[in-house]
C-alpha positions as CSV (number, residue, x, y, z in Angstrom):
1,X,109.6,78.3,124.4
2,X,106.3,76.5,123.7
3,X,104.1,77.9,120.9
4,X,101.4,80.3,122.1
5,X,98.0,78.7,122.0
6,X,95.3,80.5,120.1
7,X,92.6,82.0,122.3
8,X,89.0,82.1,120.8
9,X,88.2,85.2,122.9
10,X,91.2,87.0,121.5
11,X,90.3,86.0,118.0
12,X,86.8,87.3,118.4
13,X,88.1,90.5,119.9
14,X,90.4,90.9,116.9
15,X,87.6,90.4,114.4
16,X,85.5,93.0,116.3
17,X,88.3,95.5,116.4
18,X,89.1,94.9,112.7
19,X,85.5,95.4,111.9
20,X,85.4,98.8,113.6
21,X,88.6,100.0,111.9
22,X,87.5,98.8,108.4
23,X,84.0,100.4,108.8
24,X,85.5,103.7,110.0
25,X,88.5,104.1,107.7
26,X,88.7,101.3,105.2
27,X,91.5,98.8,104.6
28,X,94.1,101.4,105.0
29,X,93.3,101.7,108.7
30,X,93.9,98.0,109.4
31,X,97.4,97.4,110.9
32,X,98.9,95.2,113.6
33,X,99.8,98.2,115.7
34,X,96.3,99.7,115.6
35,X,94.7,96.3,116.4
36,X,97.1,95.7,119.3
37,X,96.2,99.1,120.7
38,X,92.4,98.4,120.2
39,X,92.4,95.2,122.2
40,X,95.3,95.9,124.6
41,X,97.5,93.0,123.4
42,X,100.9,92.6,121.7
43,X,101.2,92.4,118.0
44,X,102.5,88.8,118.5
45,X,99.0,87.8,119.8
46,X,97.6,88.9,116.4
47,X,99.9,86.7,114.4
48,X,99.0,83.7,116.7
49,X,95.5,83.9,115.2
50,X,96.0,85.3,111.7
51,X,98.8,85.0,109.2
52,X,98.5,88.7,108.1
53,X,96.1,91.6,107.8
54,X,94.6,90.1,104.6
55,X,93.8,86.9,106.5
56,X,92.1,89.0,109.2
57,X,90.2,91.0,106.7
58,X,88.9,87.8,105.1
59,X,87.8,86.6,108.5
60,X,85.7,89.7,108.9
61,X,84.0,89.0,105.5
62,X,83.4,85.4,106.4
63,X,81.8,86.4,109.7
64,X,79.6,89.0,108.1
65,X,78.4,86.8,105.3
66,X,77.7,83.9,107.7
67,X,75.5,86.2,109.8
68,X,73.6,87.4,106.8
69,X,73.2,83.8,105.5
70,X,71.9,82.7,108.9
71,X,69.3,85.4,108.9
72,X,68.1,84.6,105.4
73,X,68.1,80.9,106.1
74,X,65.8,81.3,109.1
75,X,63.3,83.5,107.2
76,X,60.1,82.3,105.6
77,X,58.9,78.7,106.0
78,X,55.5,79.1,104.4
79,X,53.9,77.3,101.5
80,X,54.2,80.4,99.3
81,X,57.6,80.6,97.7
82,X,57.2,84.3,96.6
83,X,56.2,85.3,100.2
84,X,59.2,83.4,101.5
85,X,61.5,85.1,99.0
86,X,60.2,88.4,100.3
87,X,60.7,87.3,103.9
88,X,64.3,86.4,103.0
89,X,64.9,89.8,101.6
90,X,63.5,91.6,104.6
91,X,65.7,89.4,106.9
92,X,68.7,90.5,104.8
93,X,67.8,94.1,105.2
94,X,67.1,93.8,109.0
95,X,70.4,91.9,109.6
96,X,72.4,94.5,107.6
97,X,70.8,97.4,109.4
98,X,71.4,95.7,112.8
99,X,75.1,95.6,112.3
100,X,76.0,98.6,110.0
101,X,79.7,98.6,110.9
102,X,80.1,94.9,109.9
103,X,78.1,95.4,106.7
104,X,80.4,98.4,105.7
105,X,83.5,96.4,106.5
106,X,82.3,93.5,104.3
107,X,82.0,95.7,101.2
108,X,84.5,98.5,101.4
109,X,87.3,96.8,99.5
110,X,87.8,94.5,96.5
111,X,87.9,90.9,97.7
112,X,91.1,88.9,97.0
113,X,91.1,86.5,94.0
114,X,89.3,83.3,94.9
115,X,87.4,84.8,97.8
116,X,84.0,83.0,98.0
117,X,82.7,84.2,101.4
118,X,79.5,85.4,99.9
119,X,78.8,82.1,98.0
120,X,76.6,80.4,100.7
121,X,74.4,83.6,100.9
122,X,74.0,83.8,97.1
123,X,73.2,80.1,97.0
124,X,70.4,80.7,99.6
125,X,69.0,83.5,97.5
126,X,69.2,81.4,94.3
127,X,67.5,78.5,96.1
128,X,64.6,80.8,97.1
129,X,64.3,81.9,93.5
130,X,64.4,78.3,92.4
131,X,61.5,77.5,94.7
132,X,59.5,80.2,92.8
133,X,60.4,78.6,89.5
134,X,59.7,75.1,90.6
135,X,56.3,76.2,92.1
136,X,55.2,77.6,88.7
137,X,55.3,81.2,89.9
138,X,58.4,82.4,87.9
139,X,59.4,81.5,84.3
140,X,60.5,78.0,83.7
141,X,64.0,78.8,82.4
142,X,66.5,77.4,85.0
143,X,69.3,79.3,83.3
144,X,67.9,82.5,84.6
145,X,67.9,81.6,88.3
146,X,71.4,82.9,89.0
147,X,70.7,86.1,87.1
148,X,67.5,86.7,88.9
149,X,69.2,86.0,92.3
150,X,71.9,88.4,91.3
151,X,69.3,91.1,90.5
152,X,67.7,90.6,93.8
153,X,70.9,90.8,95.7
154,X,71.9,94.0,93.8
155,X,68.6,95.6,94.8
156,X,69.0,94.6,98.5
157,X,72.6,95.9,98.6
158,X,71.6,99.1,97.0
159,X,68.8,99.7,99.5
160,X,71.1,98.9,102.5
161,X,73.8,101.2,101.2
162,X,71.3,104.1,100.9
163,X,69.8,103.4,104.3
164,X,73.2,103.2,106.0
165,X,74.2,106.5,104.4
166,X,71.1,108.1,106.0
167,X,69.4,108.6,102.6
168,X,66.4,106.3,103.3
169,X,64.1,106.2,106.3
170,X,63.2,102.8,107.6
171,X,59.6,103.0,106.3
172,X,60.8,104.1,102.9
173,X,63.2,101.2,102.8
174,X,60.5,98.7,103.5
175,X,58.2,100.1,100.9
176,X,60.9,100.3,98.2
177,X,61.9,96.7,98.8
178,X,58.2,95.4,98.7
179,X,57.6,97.5,95.5
180,X,60.8,96.3,93.9
181,X,60.1,92.7,94.7
182,X,56.6,92.9,93.3
183,X,58.0,94.3,90.1
184,X,60.7,91.7,90.0
185,X,58.2,88.9,90.5
186,X,56.0,90.1,87.7
187,X,59.0,90.6,85.4
188,X,60.1,87.1,86.2
189,X,56.7,85.7,85.1
190,X,54.4,85.9,88.1
191,X,50.8,86.8,87.9
192,X,50.4,90.5,89.1
193,X,47.6,89.7,91.6
194,X,49.4,86.6,92.9
195,X,52.5,88.7,93.3
196,X,50.7,91.4,95.3
197,X,49.1,88.8,97.6
198,X,52.5,87.1,98.2
199,X,54.3,90.4,99.0
200,X,51.5,91.2,101.4
201,X,52.0,87.8,102.9
202,X,55.7,88.4,103.2
203,X,55.0,91.5,105.2
204,X,52.8,89.5,107.6
205,X,55.5,86.8,108.0
206,X,58.2,89.4,108.9
207,X,56.0,91.3,111.3
208,X,55.4,88.0,113.3
209,X,59.2,87.3,113.3
210,X,60.3,90.7,114.5
């Protein structure tokens, strides 16, 4: 018997089905039998595309982080690095809210050792912070860039988590992010008035892109 050829359509269907199961019930809901029933295929078709359930779970995380990174990368594009940092944050929030099931599936378990699916996204956030440092808006200590990017990501994730739990209205989420970013920027060394203008500019950038 010749080996079964992997079908990209089946692979995509498996990732989508795994995302639904993970979002609804967590990793304990992810099994070959449940997946086969979800997509109307045999369990053998699953193992044509993925070595095991951990491999499929990792694929869901990679897909989710890739979509977030693409949204963040496309944001901004102005001459104001703080405004672009704000636009990147709003893009993250919008992308997460647009696919709540995928976002939940990405974060509802401890990733396996060595998993670096989120690294490209973090690097984009760190790069946006570095632009603010290089542009003289934030403090000049490069050693703090990773920490500041981590603080920003933690704030974004917290806001998304509250929003997906129904504890924040969309307008409250937008206000809280803008206010948090302004306070971050000032704390990172920006001039308060310049920070305010940039955050207002970020709001204008994102309104045009929506």
